N, C-alpha and C positions, 0 to 999 in steps of 0.2 A: 103496930106490932111487927117484929121481924119475922120473915118467912124462914123456917128452919131448913128449907130446901136450898136456900141461897147461902153460900159461905159468908161468914162475917168479914167485915173489912179488916185490913191488917192493923196490928198494933202500932203505936208510934215508933217503937224500936224497929219493927219490921219495915215500916214505911221509910224510916231513915236509911236502913240498910239498902232498900231497893233504890232509893234515890241516889246514894253514893255509887252503887253499881252502875246505874244508868249514866251518871256523869262520867265515870271511868270509861265506859264503853263509847260514849259520844266523842271523848278526847281520842280514843283509839281510831275511831272511824274516820275523823277528819285529818288526823296525823297521817294515817296510811293513804288517804286520798291525796294529800299534798305531796307526799313522798313519791306516790306513783305518777303524779303529773310531772314532777321534777325529773324523774328518770326518763320519761317519754320526751320531755323537752331536750334533755341531753342527747338522746338517741337522734332526734331530728337535727339538732345542731351539728352532730357528727356527720350525718348524711349531707346536709347542706354545705357544710365545709368542704366535703370531698367532691360532691357532684353538682352542687348548686340546686336552686329550686326546680329548674327545669329537668334535672336528672333524677328527681325523686320517683320512686317506683310504688306500685300499688300497696306493697306491704307498709310503706312509710305513711300511707294515709289510713290503712285499716287499723293500725295501732291507735290512731286518734279517734276512730270510730269507737274502739273498744274503751278508750279513756272517757269519752263522752257518756257512754252507757255506764261506765264505773262511777262517774259522778252522780248520775241518776240513781244507781243502786245504793250508793251511800246515803243519798237523801231519803230513800225508802227505808233503809235500816235504821236511820236516825228517827224517822217518823214512827216505826214500830214501837219503840220505847217511849218517845216523847209525847205522841198524840194517842196511840192506841194502847198505851200502858202495858205493852207486851202481850196483849190479848188478841184472840181470833176465835173461830167457831170450834176449836178443839179444846180439850181438857175440861169438859163439863159432863156431869151426870145427867141422866134423863130427867130426873126430878128438878135439877137446877135449870135445865132448859125450859121445862114446862112452867116453873114458877117465876122466870124472869119476865118482867113487863116489857112490852115492845117499846114503850116510850121512855124506858129507863136509860140512864147514861152508859151503864155497862153493856146493854144490848147494842146501843149505837157504836161504842167502841169496838166491840167484837165484830160487827159488820165491817167497819172501816179497817180493822186489822186484817181481816180476811181478804178484802180487796187489795190491801198493800202486799200480802204474802202472794197473791196471784200475779200482781204486777212485777214483784221481785223475781219470780221464776221466769217471766217473759224476758225481762232485762238481762238476766243472768245467762240466758241462752244466747242472745245476740252478743253479748260481751265476750264470752268464752270462744264461741265459734268464729268471731271476727279474729281473734288471736290465732286460732288454729289456721285460718286462711292466710293470715300474715306470715306465718311460719312456712307454709307451703310455697308462697310466692318468693320468699327468701331462699328457700332451697332451690327453686327454678333458676335464680340468678347465680347461686353458688355452684350448681352442677352443669352450668351452660358450657357445652363443648365436650362433655363426657359422653359415655356410651348411651345408647337409647334406653337400656334397661333402667338406668337411674331415672330418667325422665318419666317412664312409664309408671314407676312406683310413686312418683309425685302426682301424676294425673290420677292414679287410683286414689290417692289421698284426698284429692279434691272431690271425687265422687263419694268417698266415704263421709266427709264432713258435711256435704250437702244432704246426703241421705239421712244421716243421723240427726242433723238439725231439724229436718222435716218430721222425723219420727218424735223427737222430744216435743216439738210444738203441737203436732196432731194429738199426742198423748195428753198434753196439758189442756187443750181446748175441747177435746172430745171425750175424755175418759168420764167426766162428770156431766150427766145430762138429766134435766135441763141445766143450762150453764149457771142460772141463778143460785142453784144449790151450793155453789162454792162459798157463798156468804150466808147460807141459811143457818138459823140457830135452832129453831124448833119446828118440826120434830128433827131428831138427830140425822144429819144427812149421810152419815157413815164416813169411814176413814177416807174413801176415795175422793170425797168432796170436802175434805178439810186441807186446804192447800198448804198449811204449815207443816203438817205431818203426814201427808198422803203417801203411803207406801208405793202407790202406782207412779206418782211423780218422782219421788226420791230415787227409787231403784232404776227406773228408766234413764233419768238423767245420769245417775252414777255409771250405768253400763255404757252408755253412749259416750260420756265424757272420758272415762278411763280408757276405753277401747281406741278412741281416736288419739288420745295422748300416747299411748303405747305404740301406735302405728307411726306417729310422727317421730318418735325416738328411733324407730327401726330404720329410718332413712339415712341420717348422718352417722350414726354410731358404728355401723359395720364398715363404712369407708375409713373411719378414723382407727378402728381396731386393726384393720388390715393394712394400714399405711406403714411407711417406713419412718415415721416421725420419731423424734427422740422421745423417750419415755416421759419426761417431765412435760413436754409440749403436748404430747398425746393426752395426758391426764388432765391438764388445764382445759384443753379444748372439749374433752368429753364432759367435764364439769360444766362448762358454759352451755353445751347443747343438752345437758340432761335435766334442765329445769323442770321438764314435764314430770319427772318422778316426784318433785315436791308437790305439784298440783295434784297428782294422784293421791298422795298421802293426805293432803288437806281435804280433798273431795271425799275420801273414805272416812276420815275422822268426822266430818260434818254429817254424813249420813248416819254413821253409828250413834253419835251423840243425840241426834234429833230422834231417831227411832227408839232409843233406850230412855228418852225422857220427854214423853209426849205432852206432859203437863206444861213444860216451859218451851215447847217446840217452836212457837212463834218467835220469841226473843232469840233463841239459839240459831234459828234458821237465818235470821237477818245478820247476826254478828259473824257467824262462820262463813256465810256467802261473801261478806266483805273481805275477810281474811284470805279466802281461797282465791278470789279474783285479784287481790293485791299481789299475791305471789305469781299469778299468771302474767299480770302486767309487767312486773319487774323482770321475770325470767325471759320474757319475750324480747325485751330491749337489752338484756344483759350482754349479749355477744357484741353488740355495737357500741354500747356505752363503755365496755371494758377497753376496747381499743382507744377510745378518747381519753379515758383516765390514764391508761398506759402512756400516752403521749404526753399528758401533763406532768407525769412523774419524772420526766427528764429523759436524756439520751442513754442513761445508764443500762437500762434493760435492752435497749436496742443494740448497743455495743456488745453486750454479752451474747445476745441471740445471733448477731451478724458474725461474731468470732466463731462460735460453735458451728453455724451454718457453713461458713467458708471452709472450715476443716473437714466437714463432711462432704461438701460439693467437689473439693479437689480430688476425692477418691472415686468419683463417679464419672460417667459419660455425660455428654452435653445435655443441658436442661433448657427448656423453653418456658418462659413465665407468661401466662395468659391472665389478663385482667377482665373480670366480669362486672357487668353493671353499666359499661359504657356503650353497649350496643350488642346486637346478636352476632354470633360467630359460628363458624362451622370448621370442621377439620378435614375437609376434602383435600385429597392429594397427599395426606400424611399417613394413610393406612389406618386400619382399625385401631381404636384405643386398647390399651393393654387391660388385662383383667384387674390389675390393681394400679391405677394410674397415678394415684396421689402419693408423692414422695415427701412433699413439704407443703405446709398450709399455714398461711398467716393472714391476718386481717389488719390493714394499716389505714387508719382514718376512715373507717366505715367502707373501704373498698375490699372485696374478696379477692384473694390471689390463691390460685391453685398451681402448684409447680409440677410439671410433668417431666418424666425422664424419657427422653426420646432415644431409643436404641440406635436408630439410623437417621441421620440428617439427610433430607432430600438433596439431590444434585441439582445443579442449574443455578443461574444467577438470580439474585433477588429481583422480584418484579417491582415495577414502579407502581406506586398507589394510584388509584383512580382519583379524579378530582373531588369526588364527593365522599372520599374515604376518611376514616378517623385515624390519625397517626398514633401508634403506640410504640414507644421505644422499648426494645427488647434486647437484652444483652445475652449473647451466646458465647460462653467462654470455653476454650478448649485446653486441656492440660497439655502443655508443650511436650513434656517429656513422654507422656503416653502416646501422642501423636507421632513423634519421632520413632518410637519403638514399633508402632503398628504400620507405619507407612515410611520406611526409609527411602531416601532418594540416592540411587547410585550415581557415582561421578563418572567421568569419561574413562577413567582408568579401571573402572569396575569396583572400586572401593565404596564403602558405605559412607555417605555424606552426613549421617546423623550426628557425627561428632564435629563436622565442620562449622565453624563460627558463622560462616556466610549463611548456611542452612538455618541456623538458629535465628539469625537476624531476619531472615525471610519469613520464618514461621511466626516470629514475634510481630512483624508488620501485618502479616495475614490476620492474626488474631485481633490486633487493634482495629484493622479495617472491618471485621465482622462486628466487633462490638460498637463501632461508630454508626453502623447502618440502622435504619429503621424498618420495622415490620409494619405492614399495612393491614388495618382491620376495618373493612368496610361493612356496612350493614348486610348481614347474610353471607359474608365471605371472610375468610382469614387466609392471607396468602403470604408467602415469603419468597 
């Protein structure tokens, strides 16, 4: 005789609907995983093409750490529906718990489902926080050579992600004591020990995740907003670096849906975790993949961008282009950086370029590079007309030679000479 405290099994129609929903979810899980791996492979290809395997930086490896845990998380999300039938130790009445036999299949599935949920939270934390660390390492390369204030903000970010990661893990493993209550069925372990719908877990993760993402956004966006970039370029770069906002939206949706539907919390937690982390994987690699795809589209975009940039550069004072990622550099001898150093910003084949406008070029001849230095070709173009007006050369008879063709020829040769010289970037020093 059936126990009235135990809910009846689903009808054939309900079982068919549940099977169809599970199949659809499984297709989504593996499709997102395949696309996430593809995007990460494209990012790595772009980096290797630009700097070679030996030139890869920690952020290039951290994204693969995240992808590895993303595959693990996808397998756990698949297991929730395929093996645990979407069940855990939540969504049960006290009568149901008391009447459920310990040796029954449902009891076993709920224990397994609870363990899967607990494992999912652990994998989720390593995955997301690896991506956050990858962003910070990328920012270190991007802002190399800028003022110290930019670097300090990145170092604070490292401290923030380490602290929040420890907080979420300690909360996960210490909030429910003894630890075995996380998969306890009877008596009711309470909400704090139900890993699929635990408010203590959900909201601590949400707070730490969202706060760190917003802080990561606060590092590049102010630089872009205050730069002299063309509006279309500024908007496109802001879009590339604002992927964290999508992660915040998905994290918030996940928490709200799970809290408002505790009955199906186990299944929802797995599916929404996969969606959120997929967005995080893609947005982390998007800035570098974008440059690769842009190169594949042909030289059309490059021609348009170069034409616009040339028109703008001809109206300004000399510029120096610094390439980051090929070694450390410093700006000793150039004076302090300006409050708003970024005037142009592009990324070409996964190399980051920041263009500085130098108000005063230092005097003196170009120094010879050291034997162990890295050669970087840098073009310094001077507007000939502007130079003639600012520095006219008087002739012997006291007249201005600015209009003399010989002076113009000399100026042209001087400009060509400067453009043909190389700048020396040795590890730890940047000389000219």
